[in-house]
Residue frames as a rotation matrix with the C-alpha (Angstrom) as fourth column:
UNK 1
0.109 -0.760 -0.641 -29.04
-0.994 -0.103 -0.046 -2.17
-0.031 0.642 -0.766 2.83
UNK 2
0.892 0.275 -0.359 -28.60
-0.330 0.939 -0.098 -5.70
0.310 0.206 0.928 1.47
UNK 3
0.805 -0.563 0.186 -25.95
0.179 0.529 0.829 -8.15
-0.566 -0.634 0.527 2.64
UNK 4
0.422 -0.658 0.624 -23.77
0.891 0.172 -0.420 -7.64
0.169 0.733 0.659 -0.45
UNK 5
0.424 -0.217 0.879 -23.42
0.090 -0.956 -0.280 -3.92
0.901 0.198 -0.385 0.25
UNK 6
0.899 -0.093 0.429 -22.49
-0.439 -0.203 0.875 -4.61
0.005 -0.975 -0.223 3.90
UNK 7
0.759 -0.644 0.097 -19.58
0.642 0.764 0.053 -6.83
-0.109 0.022 0.994 2.84
UNK 8
0.502 -0.634 -0.589 -16.29
-0.042 -0.698 0.715 -5.01
-0.864 -0.334 -0.377 3.54
UNK 9
-0.489 -0.711 0.506 -14.58
0.470 0.275 0.839 -6.41
-0.735 0.648 0.199 0.44
UNK 10
0.115 0.629 0.769 -17.45
0.990 -0.139 -0.033 -5.18
0.086 0.765 -0.638 -1.73
UNK 11
0.888 0.244 -0.390 -17.17
0.334 -0.926 0.179 -1.74
-0.317 -0.289 -0.903 -0.14
UNK 12
0.066 -0.954 -0.293 -13.42
0.037 -0.291 0.956 -1.57
-0.997 -0.074 0.016 -0.76
UNK 13
-0.565 -0.275 0.778 -13.73
0.727 0.280 0.627 -2.55
-0.391 0.920 0.042 -4.42
UNK 14
0.443 0.795 0.414 -16.64
0.886 -0.460 -0.064 -0.15
0.139 0.395 -0.908 -4.93
UNK 15
0.784 -0.134 -0.606 -14.61
0.237 -0.838 0.492 2.58
-0.574 -0.529 -0.625 -3.24
UNK 16
-0.177 -0.983 -0.039 -11.45
0.297 -0.091 0.951 2.21
-0.938 0.157 0.308 -5.25
UNK 17
0.573 0.334 0.749 -12.74
0.819 -0.268 -0.507 4.39
0.031 0.904 -0.427 -8.01
UNK 18
-0.209 -0.770 0.604 -10.83
0.716 -0.541 -0.442 7.42
0.666 0.340 0.664 -9.13
UNK 19
0.400 0.416 0.817 -12.80
-0.169 -0.842 0.512 9.81
0.901 -0.343 -0.266 -6.87
UNK 20
1.000 -0.014 0.020 -11.83
-0.016 0.235 0.972 8.02
-0.018 -0.972 0.235 -3.65
UNK 21
0.381 -0.921 0.077 -8.29
0.924 0.380 -0.032 7.48
0.000 0.083 0.997 -4.89
UNK 22
0.023 -0.331 0.944 -7.91
0.352 -0.881 -0.317 11.22
0.936 0.339 0.096 -5.55
UNK 23
0.734 0.311 0.603 -8.95
-0.417 -0.494 0.763 11.91
0.536 -0.812 -0.233 -1.96
UNK 24
0.897 -0.427 -0.110 -6.60
0.393 0.661 0.639 9.26
-0.200 -0.617 0.761 -0.53
UNK 25
0.144 -0.916 0.373 -3.65
0.951 0.025 -0.307 10.56
0.272 0.399 0.875 -2.50
UNK 26
0.194 -0.021 0.981 -4.35
0.031 -0.999 -0.027 14.20
0.981 0.036 -0.193 -1.67
UNK 27
0.925 0.138 0.354 -4.47
-0.343 -0.095 0.935 13.38
0.163 -0.986 -0.040 2.04
UNK 28
0.684 -0.729 -0.031 -1.27
0.717 0.663 0.216 11.33
-0.137 -0.170 0.976 1.68
UNK 29
0.044 -0.681 0.731 0.50
0.682 -0.514 -0.520 14.35
0.730 0.522 0.442 0.17
UNK 30
0.053 0.069 0.996 -0.64
-0.316 -0.945 0.083 16.81
0.947 -0.320 -0.028 2.85
UNK 31
-0.782 -0.309 -0.540 -0.86
0.285 0.593 -0.753 14.42
0.553 -0.743 -0.376 5.86
UNK 32
-0.387 0.715 -0.583 -3.42
0.711 -0.172 -0.682 16.67
-0.588 -0.678 -0.442 7.59
UNK 33
-0.957 0.078 0.280 -5.91
0.165 -0.646 0.745 18.61
0.239 0.759 0.606 5.52
UNK 34
-0.577 0.800 -0.168 -9.18
-0.237 -0.361 -0.902 20.47
-0.782 -0.480 0.398 6.00
UNK 35
0.056 0.748 0.662 -12.36
0.593 0.509 -0.625 19.61
-0.804 0.427 -0.415 4.06
UNK 36
0.815 0.323 -0.482 -12.31
-0.098 -0.742 -0.663 22.78
-0.571 0.588 -0.573 1.94
UNK 37
0.020 -0.908 -0.419 -8.64
-0.858 -0.230 0.459 22.38
-0.513 0.350 -0.784 0.94
UNK 38
-0.591 -0.193 0.783 -9.16
0.020 0.967 0.253 18.72
-0.807 0.165 -0.568 0.14
UNK 39
0.397 0.819 0.415 -12.12
0.551 0.149 -0.821 19.47
-0.734 0.554 -0.392 -2.10
UNK 40
0.697 -0.199 -0.689 -10.18
-0.511 -0.811 -0.283 22.21
-0.503 0.550 -0.667 -3.89
UNK 41
-0.390 -0.920 0.031 -7.29
-0.685 0.312 0.658 19.83
-0.615 0.235 -0.752 -4.59
UNK 42
-0.599 0.173 0.781 -9.50
0.328 0.944 0.043 17.00
-0.730 0.282 -0.622 -5.87
UNK 43
-0.796 0.336 -0.503 -11.87
-0.575 -0.680 0.455 19.31
-0.189 0.651 0.735 -7.80
UNK 44
-0.824 0.560 -0.086 -14.74
0.517 0.805 0.291 16.86
0.232 0.195 -0.953 -7.23
UNK 45
-0.196 0.845 0.497 -18.39
-0.221 -0.532 0.817 17.98
0.955 0.050 0.291 -7.15
UNK 46
-0.437 -0.032 0.899 -19.53
-0.863 -0.267 -0.429 18.41
0.254 -0.963 0.089 -3.53
UNK 47
0.576 0.742 0.343 -21.98
-0.804 0.590 0.075 15.48
-0.147 -0.319 0.937 -3.44
UNK 48
0.744 -0.384 -0.547 -19.51
-0.034 0.795 -0.605 13.09
0.667 0.469 0.579 -5.09
UNK 49
-0.283 -0.908 0.310 -16.73
-0.331 -0.210 -0.920 14.31
0.900 -0.363 -0.241 -2.84
UNK 50
-0.188 0.282 0.941 -18.81
-0.981 -0.106 -0.164 13.86
0.054 -0.954 0.296 0.34
UNK 51
0.856 0.512 -0.069 -19.91
-0.513 0.858 0.009 10.32
0.064 0.028 0.998 -0.65
UNK 52
0.454 -0.771 -0.446 -16.33
0.121 0.550 -0.826 9.23
0.883 0.321 0.343 -1.33
UNK 53
-0.422 -0.600 0.680 -15.09
-0.555 -0.422 -0.717 10.91
0.717 -0.680 -0.155 1.87
UNK 54
0.221 0.625 0.749 -17.79
-0.972 0.203 0.117 9.20
-0.079 -0.754 0.653 3.94
UNK 55
0.926 0.119 -0.357 -17.05
-0.208 0.952 -0.222 5.81
0.314 0.280 0.907 2.37
UNK 56
0.042 -0.989 -0.143 -13.31
-0.026 0.142 -0.990 6.18
0.999 0.046 -0.019 3.07
UNK 57
-0.432 -0.127 0.893 -14.11
-0.842 -0.299 -0.450 6.93
0.324 -0.946 0.022 6.72
UNK 58
0.569 0.784 0.248 -16.54
-0.822 0.540 0.180 4.02
0.007 -0.306 0.952 6.95
UNK 59
0.889 -0.281 -0.360 -13.89
0.188 0.944 -0.272 1.48
0.417 0.174 0.892 5.99
UNK 60
0.849 -0.484 -0.213 -11.29
0.119 -0.217 0.969 3.24
-0.515 -0.848 -0.127 8.16
UNK 61
0.278 -0.768 0.577 -8.92
0.927 0.056 -0.372 4.39
0.254 0.638 0.727 5.42
UNK 62
-0.491 -0.381 0.784 -9.18
0.159 -0.923 -0.349 7.97
0.857 -0.047 0.514 6.69
UNK 63
-0.004 0.483 -0.875 -10.12
0.999 0.035 0.015 9.63
0.038 -0.875 -0.483 9.97
UNK 64
0.170 0.133 0.976 -11.13
0.220 -0.971 0.094 13.10
0.961 0.199 -0.194 11.02
UNK 65
0.117 -0.197 -0.973 -9.57
0.993 -0.007 0.121 14.77
-0.031 -0.980 0.195 14.06
UNK 66
-0.084 -0.105 -0.991 -10.02
0.452 -0.890 0.056 18.43
-0.888 -0.443 0.123 14.99
UNK 67
0.696 0.544 -0.469 -11.44
-0.171 -0.508 -0.844 19.30
-0.697 0.668 -0.261 11.54
UNK 68
-0.144 -0.775 -0.615 -8.49
-0.958 -0.046 0.282 17.71
-0.247 0.630 -0.736 9.74
UNK 69
0.933 0.355 -0.057 -8.61
-0.354 0.878 -0.323 14.58
-0.065 0.322 0.945 7.61
UNK 70
-0.131 -0.985 0.115 -5.72
-0.953 0.157 0.259 12.11
-0.273 -0.076 -0.959 7.91
UNK 71
0.106 0.073 -0.992 -4.92
-0.541 0.841 0.005 8.64
0.835 0.536 0.129 6.67
UNK 72
0.765 0.039 0.643 -5.21
-0.558 0.538 0.632 5.72
-0.321 -0.842 0.434 9.06
UNK 73
-0.280 -0.920 0.274 -2.45
-0.565 0.389 0.728 3.11
-0.776 0.049 -0.629 8.92
UNK 74
-0.079 0.295 0.952 -4.58
0.591 0.783 -0.194 1.02
-0.803 0.548 -0.236 6.53
UNK 75
0.910 0.396 -0.123 -5.16
0.174 -0.636 -0.752 4.11
-0.376 0.663 -0.647 4.41
UNK 76
0.306 -0.892 -0.334 -1.39
-0.784 -0.435 0.444 4.64
-0.541 0.126 -0.832 4.27
UNK 77
-0.393 -0.413 0.821 -0.92
0.036 0.886 0.463 1.03
-0.919 0.211 -0.333 3.14
UNK 78
0.410 0.648 0.642 -3.48
0.705 0.221 -0.674 1.48
-0.579 0.729 -0.366 0.36
UNK 79
0.916 -0.083 -0.392 -2.03
-0.246 -0.890 -0.385 4.83
-0.317 0.449 -0.835 -0.75
UNK 80
-0.035 -0.999 0.018 1.50
-0.698 0.038 0.715 3.44
-0.715 0.012 -0.699 -0.76
UNK 81
-0.272 0.002 0.962 0.39
0.394 0.912 0.110 0.38
-0.878 0.409 -0.249 -2.72
UNK 82
0.775 0.601 0.198 -1.32
0.452 -0.308 -0.837 2.62
-0.442 0.738 -0.510 -5.29
UNK 83
0.609 -0.639 -0.470 1.92
-0.685 -0.722 0.094 4.58
-0.399 0.265 -0.878 -5.73
UNK 84
-0.362 -0.785 0.503 3.89
-0.395 0.618 0.680 1.36
-0.844 0.048 -0.534 -6.14
UNK 85
-0.026 0.449 0.893 1.39
0.676 0.667 -0.315 0.21
-0.737 0.595 -0.321 -8.76
UNK 86
-0.697 -0.456 0.554 1.99
0.716 -0.403 0.570 3.43
-0.036 0.794 0.607 -10.66
UNK 87
0.417 0.891 0.177 -0.97
0.886 -0.442 0.139 5.67
0.202 0.099 -0.974 -9.75
UNK 88
-0.750 -0.647 -0.139 -0.16
0.660 -0.745 -0.096 9.38
-0.042 -0.164 0.986 -10.02
UNK 89
0.364 0.823 -0.437 -2.20
0.712 -0.548 -0.438 12.47
-0.600 -0.151 -0.786 -9.30
UNK 90
0.451 -0.314 -0.836 0.30
-0.449 -0.889 0.092 14.75
-0.771 0.334 -0.542 -11.01
UNK 91
0.976 -0.119 -0.184 2.29
-0.136 0.328 -0.935 14.34
0.172 0.937 0.304 -14.20
UNK 92
0.412 -0.882 0.226 5.58
-0.880 -0.321 0.351 13.74
-0.237 -0.344 -0.909 -12.38
UNK 93
0.748 0.015 -0.663 5.88
-0.433 0.768 -0.472 10.12
0.502 0.641 0.581 -13.46
UNK 94
0.422 -0.633 -0.650 9.17
0.377 0.774 -0.509 8.34
0.825 -0.030 0.565 -12.88
UNK 95
-0.416 -0.639 0.647 10.53
-0.312 -0.568 -0.762 10.85
0.854 -0.519 0.037 -10.33
UNK 96
0.182 0.568 0.803 7.89
-0.967 -0.046 0.251 9.96
0.180 -0.822 0.541 -7.74
UNK 97
0.926 0.222 -0.305 8.22
-0.207 0.975 0.083 6.24
0.315 -0.014 0.949 -8.31
UNK 98
0.207 -0.933 -0.294 12.00
0.356 0.351 -0.866 6.19
0.911 0.074 0.405 -8.08
UNK 99
-0.372 -0.386 0.844 12.07
-0.494 -0.687 -0.533 8.53
0.786 -0.615 0.065 -5.11
UNK 100
-0.119 0.452 0.884 9.64
-0.993 -0.033 -0.117 6.63
-0.024 -0.892 0.452 -2.89
UNK 101
0.369 0.414 -0.832 9.40
-0.583 0.800 0.140 3.06
0.724 0.433 0.537 -4.20
UNK 102
-0.347 -0.578 -0.739 11.86
0.210 0.720 -0.662 1.38
0.914 -0.385 -0.128 -1.82
UNK 103
-0.933 0.018 0.361 10.68
-0.332 -0.435 -0.837 3.41
0.142 -0.900 0.411 1.16
UNK 104
-0.053 0.997 0.052 7.02
-0.993 -0.058 0.102 2.60
0.104 -0.046 0.993 0.48
UNK 105
0.298 0.111 -0.948 7.72
-0.298 0.955 0.018 -1.07
0.907 0.277 0.318 -0.05
UNK 106
-0.682 -0.630 -0.371 9.73
0.193 0.334 -0.923 -1.28
0.705 -0.701 -0.107 3.17
UNK 107
-0.766 0.456 0.453 7.01
-0.642 -0.505 -0.577 0.53
-0.035 -0.733 0.679 5.15
UNK 108
0.229 0.909 -0.349 4.29
-0.898 0.336 0.284 -1.73
0.375 0.248 0.893 3.74
UNK 109
0.029 -0.303 -0.953 6.29
0.027 0.953 -0.302 -4.84
0.999 -0.017 0.036 4.60
UNK 110
-0.922 -0.388 -0.004 6.92
0.035 -0.075 -0.997 -3.60
0.387 -0.919 0.083 8.15
UNK 111
-0.425 0.842 0.332 3.23
-0.905 -0.383 -0.186 -2.77
-0.029 -0.380 0.925 8.61
UNK 112
0.394 0.541 -0.743 2.28
-0.582 0.773 0.254 -6.25
0.711 0.332 0.619 7.39
UNK 113
-0.384 -0.616 -0.687 4.83
0.227 0.658 -0.718 -7.77
0.895 -0.432 -0.113 9.80
UNK 114
-0.907 0.093 0.412 3.46
-0.407 -0.447 -0.796 -5.72
0.110 -0.890 0.443 12.71
UNK 115
0.068 0.996 -0.066 -0.03
-0.975 0.080 0.208 -6.90
0.213 0.050 0.976 11.86
UNK 116
0.344 0.014 -0.939 1.15
-0.183 0.982 -0.052 -10.53
0.921 0.190 0.341 11.76
UNK 117
-0.769 -0.629 -0.117 3.01
0.048 0.126 -0.991 -10.09
0.638 -0.767 -0.067 15.07
UNK 118
-0.626 0.597 0.502 -0.20
-0.775 -0.404 -0.486 -8.92
-0.088 -0.693 0.715 16.74
UNK 119
0.406 0.747 -0.527 -2.16
-0.771 0.589 0.241 -11.80
0.491 0.308 0.815 15.20
UNK 120
-0.068 -0.541 -0.838 0.47
0.107 0.831 -0.545 -14.20
0.992 -0.126 0.001 16.52
UNK 121
-0.918 -0.275 0.286 0.44
-0.211 -0.272 -0.939 -12.55
0.336 -0.922 0.192 19.96
UNK 122
-0.171 0.943 0.285 -3.32
-0.984 -0.179 0.001 -12.80
0.052 -0.280 0.959 20.11
UNK 123
0.584 0.404 -0.704 -3.27
-0.490 0.867 0.091 -16.49
0.647 0.292 0.705 19.20
UNK 124
0.153 -0.650 -0.744 -0.14
0.411 0.727 -0.550 -17.60
0.899 -0.222 0.378 21.08
UNK 125
0.930 0.301 -0.209 0.07
0.315 -0.365 0.876 -14.99
0.188 -0.881 -0.434 23.83
UNK 126
0.525 -0.814 -0.248 3.82
-0.063 -0.327 0.943 -14.45
-0.849 -0.479 -0.223 23.52
UNK 127
0.925 -0.345 0.157 6.66
0.194 0.074 -0.978 -13.87
0.326 0.936 0.136 21.08
UNK 128
0.386 -0.885 -0.261 10.42
0.613 0.035 0.789 -14.23
-0.689 -0.464 0.556 21.58
UNK 129
0.911 0.066 -0.406 11.62
-0.176 -0.830 -0.529 -11.02
-0.372 0.553 -0.745 19.94
UNK 130
-0.019 -0.992 -0.127 15.30
-0.737 -0.072 0.672 -12.08
-0.675 0.106 -0.730 19.68
UNK 131
-0.451 -0.072 0.890 14.38
0.305 0.924 0.230 -15.35
-0.839 0.375 -0.395 18.00
UNK 132
0.606 0.760 0.235 11.94
0.550 -0.187 -0.814 -13.53
-0.574 0.623 -0.531 15.74
UNK 133
0.669 -0.431 -0.605 14.59
-0.548 -0.836 -0.011 -10.97
-0.502 0.339 -0.796 14.75
UNK 134
-0.410 -0.850 0.329 17.07
-0.431 0.499 0.752 -13.76
-0.804 0.167 -0.571 13.98
UNK 135
-0.190 0.424 0.886 14.54
0.636 0.740 -0.218 -15.53
-0.748 0.522 -0.410 11.77
UNK 136
0.843 0.444 -0.302 13.72
0.111 -0.694 -0.711 -12.31
-0.526 0.566 -0.634 9.91
UNK 137
0.185 -0.870 -0.458 17.43
-0.798 -0.405 0.447 -11.91
-0.574 0.283 -0.768 9.11
UNK 138
-0.577 -0.358 0.734 17.57
0.017 0.894 0.449 -15.53
-0.817 0.272 -0.509 7.92
UNK 139
0.298 0.798 0.524 14.54
0.670 0.216 -0.711 -14.98
-0.680 0.562 -0.470 5.70
UNK 140
0.722 -0.131 -0.679 16.19
-0.418 -0.865 -0.278 -11.90
-0.551 0.484 -0.680 4.17
UNK 141
-0.418 -0.908 0.024 19.14
-0.609 0.300 0.734 -14.11
-0.674 0.293 -0.679 3.21
UNK 142
-0.396 0.367 0.842 16.74
0.521 0.845 -0.123 -16.61
-0.756 0.390 -0.526 1.67
UNK 143
0.699 0.670 -0.250 15.02
0.223 -0.537 -0.814 -13.78
-0.679 0.513 -0.525 -0.23
UNK 144
0.236 -0.702 -0.672 18.37
-0.786 -0.545 0.294 -12.77
-0.572 0.458 -0.680 -1.73
UNK 145
-0.707 -0.481 0.518 19.01
-0.162 0.824 0.544 -16.38
-0.688 0.301 -0.660 -2.79
UNK 146
0.100 0.834 0.543 15.58
0.649 0.359 -0.671 -16.58
-0.754 0.419 -0.505 -4.42
UNK 147
0.744 0.142 -0.653 16.27
-0.264 -0.835 -0.483 -13.35
-0.614 0.532 -0.583 -6.30
UNK 148
-0.300 -0.926 -0.228 19.59
-0.721 0.064 0.690 -14.79
-0.625 0.371 -0.687 -7.52
UNK 149
-0.540 0.186 0.821 17.70
0.393 0.918 0.050 -17.81
-0.744 0.350 -0.569 -8.87
UNK 150
0.603 0.796 0.050 15.31
0.472 -0.306 -0.827 -15.53
-0.643 0.522 -0.560 -10.75
UNK 151
0.376 -0.574 -0.727 18.34
-0.693 -0.695 0.190 -13.72
-0.615 0.433 -0.660 -12.14
UNK 152
-0.658 -0.637 0.401 19.77
-0.266 0.695 0.668 -17.05
-0.704 0.333 -0.627 -13.37
UNK 153
-0.218 0.684 0.696 16.42
0.732 0.587 -0.347 -17.76
-0.646 0.434 -0.628 -15.05
UNK 154
-0.769 -0.244 0.591 16.57
0.617 -0.525 0.587 -14.39
0.167 0.816 0.554 -16.86
UNK 155
0.292 0.956 0.002 13.67
0.902 -0.277 0.332 -12.62
0.318 -0.095 -0.943 -15.10
UNK 156
0.992 -0.022 -0.127 15.75
0.038 -0.891 0.452 -9.95
-0.123 -0.453 -0.883 -13.35
UNK 157
0.237 -0.965 0.111 19.27
0.490 0.020 -0.871 -8.53
0.839 0.261 0.478 -13.32
UNK 158
0.886 -0.062 -0.460 21.07
0.414 -0.341 0.844 -7.63
-0.210 -0.938 -0.277 -10.09
UNK 159
0.100 -0.849 0.518 23.71
0.826 -0.219 -0.519 -4.97
0.554 0.480 0.680 -10.61
UNK 160
-0.681 -0.542 0.493 25.35
0.235 -0.799 -0.554 -2.32
0.694 -0.262 0.671 -8.40
UNK 161
-0.937 0.294 -0.187 22.83
0.161 -0.111 -0.981 -2.73
-0.309 -0.949 0.056 -5.56
UNK 162
-0.318 0.857 -0.406 19.80
-0.862 -0.439 -0.253 -2.52
-0.395 0.270 0.878 -7.87
UNK 163
-0.519 0.283 0.807 17.41
0.388 0.919 -0.073 -5.15
-0.762 0.275 -0.586 -9.16
UNK 164
-0.582 0.284 -0.762 16.24
-0.721 -0.614 0.321 -4.55
-0.377 0.736 0.562 -12.71
UNK 165
0.314 0.748 0.584 13.24
-0.113 0.641 -0.760 -6.23
-0.943 0.172 0.285 -14.32
UNK 166
-0.863 -0.493 -0.105 13.98
-0.195 0.133 0.972 -7.91
-0.466 0.859 -0.211 -17.64
UNK 167
-0.468 0.702 -0.537 11.48
-0.849 -0.188 0.494 -8.38
0.246 0.687 0.684 -20.44
UNK 168
-0.592 0.189 -0.783 10.93
0.056 0.980 0.193 -12.01
0.804 0.070 -0.591 -19.41
UNK 169
-0.943 0.231 -0.239 9.47
0.240 -0.022 -0.970 -10.81
-0.229 -0.973 -0.035 -16.08
UNK 170
-0.547 0.773 -0.320 6.47
-0.802 -0.594 -0.062 -9.32
-0.238 0.223 0.945 -17.94
UNK 171
-0.232 0.421 -0.877 5.60
-0.567 0.674 0.474 -12.83
0.790 0.607 0.082 -19.10
UNK 172
-0.892 -0.208 -0.401 5.65
0.168 0.672 -0.721 -14.23
0.419 -0.711 -0.564 -15.55
UNK 173
0.230 0.973 0.019 2.28
0.062 -0.034 0.997 -14.97
0.971 -0.229 -0.069 -13.93
UNK 174
-0.409 -0.450 0.794 2.80
-0.671 -0.442 -0.596 -13.45
0.619 -0.776 -0.121 -10.46
UNK 175
0.515 0.669 0.536 0.35
-0.857 0.388 0.339 -15.97
0.019 -0.634 0.773 -8.95
UNK 176
0.959 -0.196 -0.203 2.82
0.161 0.971 -0.175 -18.72
0.232 0.135 0.963 -9.95
UNK 177
0.513 -0.810 0.285 5.96
-0.649 -0.583 -0.489 -16.94
0.562 0.066 -0.824 -8.73
UNK 178
-0.137 -0.592 0.794 6.81
-0.958 0.283 0.046 -19.56
-0.252 -0.754 -0.606 -6.08
UNK 179
0.829 0.467 0.307 5.90
-0.368 0.869 -0.330 -22.63
-0.421 0.160 0.893 -8.11
């Protein structure tokens, strides 16, 4: 296999085709599922199904324990992100998004924080948890202030504990959000 195909990023992009996404989302729904049940849900041809399943295991998005397939924590992050971006397996649309959006976003943020904590611990060897907790609370206050500024600029509306996107937000280049 050439170097390009060994690259993890290449594998992830190659993998994120509808077949692999169907498998990820089916496992997310059931949490633990057997091969036969998973194939029935996804309705993929056996060879296609097995290739996608193997690729998902290779990049550690799913794991197999006692004949059951489950998402790893990175698989959960990917599945949650796909839901937040609007991917649906069923035709339930807005109900799913509204029901889980805040929960998924919060979980993804906490997982990213845990990852960064471990990176920091590995590099620095220690972390003052009380100081860290205090700084997280301060950053949440700053986040609210930033959101208020975006509201003043007409990108969002904050009302009754909800943040609503306004039409102007669609015009915003997300890569320039903090410029």
